[in-house]
N, C-alpha and C positions, 0 to 999 in steps of 0.2 A: 369727800365732799361733806361740808358741815353747814349747819343752819343756825341762825340766831333767833329762830321762831318769831320773826317779825315780818309782817306783810310788806313786800317791796313797794312802798308808796312814797313817791317823791315828797308829797306834802308832809308825811310823817317825819321824814328826816329833816325837813326845813322848819318844823314847828317848834323849834327850841329844844328838841330832844337829841341834838347831835351828840352831846356828851354820853348819854345813855347808849345810843346806837353805836357810837364809835367804840365804847368800852366792850360792848357785846361782840363786835367784830374783832377787836383785839384779842379778847379771851378765846374765841373759837379759832382764830388764826394761830394763836400760840399753842392750842391743843393740837391743831393739825401739824404744826412744826414739831412739837415735842413727842406726841403720841404716834402720829402717822408718818413722821420723817419727811414732811413736805419741805421742798427746797425752794418753792415759789408759791405765792398766794395769788389766785386769780379771783377778782371780785365777780360775783355771780350775776350782777345786774348793773345796768348803767345808772339805776337810781342810787347806787352807792358811790357814785363818782366823787362826791364831796369828801368821802372818808379816805380817799387814796393818799393824799399828802400826809395826813395824820398817821395812817398805818405804815407808810413808807418810813416815817421817822422812828416809830416805836418797834418795828419788827426787824429781826435779823436776816430776813430774806427779801428778795425783790417782790413787789406788789404790782400786779398787772391790772390796769384800768381798761376794761373791755371796750368802752366807748372810744377812748383815745386810740387804742390799737386798731380798731375797725376803721376809724377815720384815716389813720396813717397808712393802713393797707390799701385803702381806696386811693389815696393820694399816690402811693407807690405804683399801683397798677396804671393809673392815668399817666404818670410821668414816664414810665418805662414802656408803655404801649401793650402791656400784658393784659390778657383777658382769659376768660374761662376756656376750657378745652372744648372745641366743637365736636370732638370725638365723644367726649363724655356727655356733653350737653348740646346736641345738634339743634339747629334752627327748627322751629315747628314746620310741619308740612303745610299747614294752613295758618299763616300769621294772622293775629287778631289785633294788629296795631291800631286800626280804627276804633275798636272797642276800648282800648286803653286810652287813646287820645280823647275820645268823646267823654270819658269819665273825668278827665282832668280839666275839662273846660267848664 
């Protein structure tokens, strides 16, 4: 795991600093590939999603965009009818659906 020592703030990446941030990400990713023998790079935050296309073009390994992967996993679960294991995550003994529904209204 590597850090670019930059607060993960969407506004910061979109404030005209993309070139600086993208180069920091590229530099640390190359270190991970060369020094740590990484064979894939996973962006550590969805606030970095804008850098995915750039990094995919400049790096010699696949780059995983966590936001897109999460969306696609959700889509796959819905399409296939898969869900969590009720054995590992059983239904609560006393459901609080009314509590959740009242907060959303």
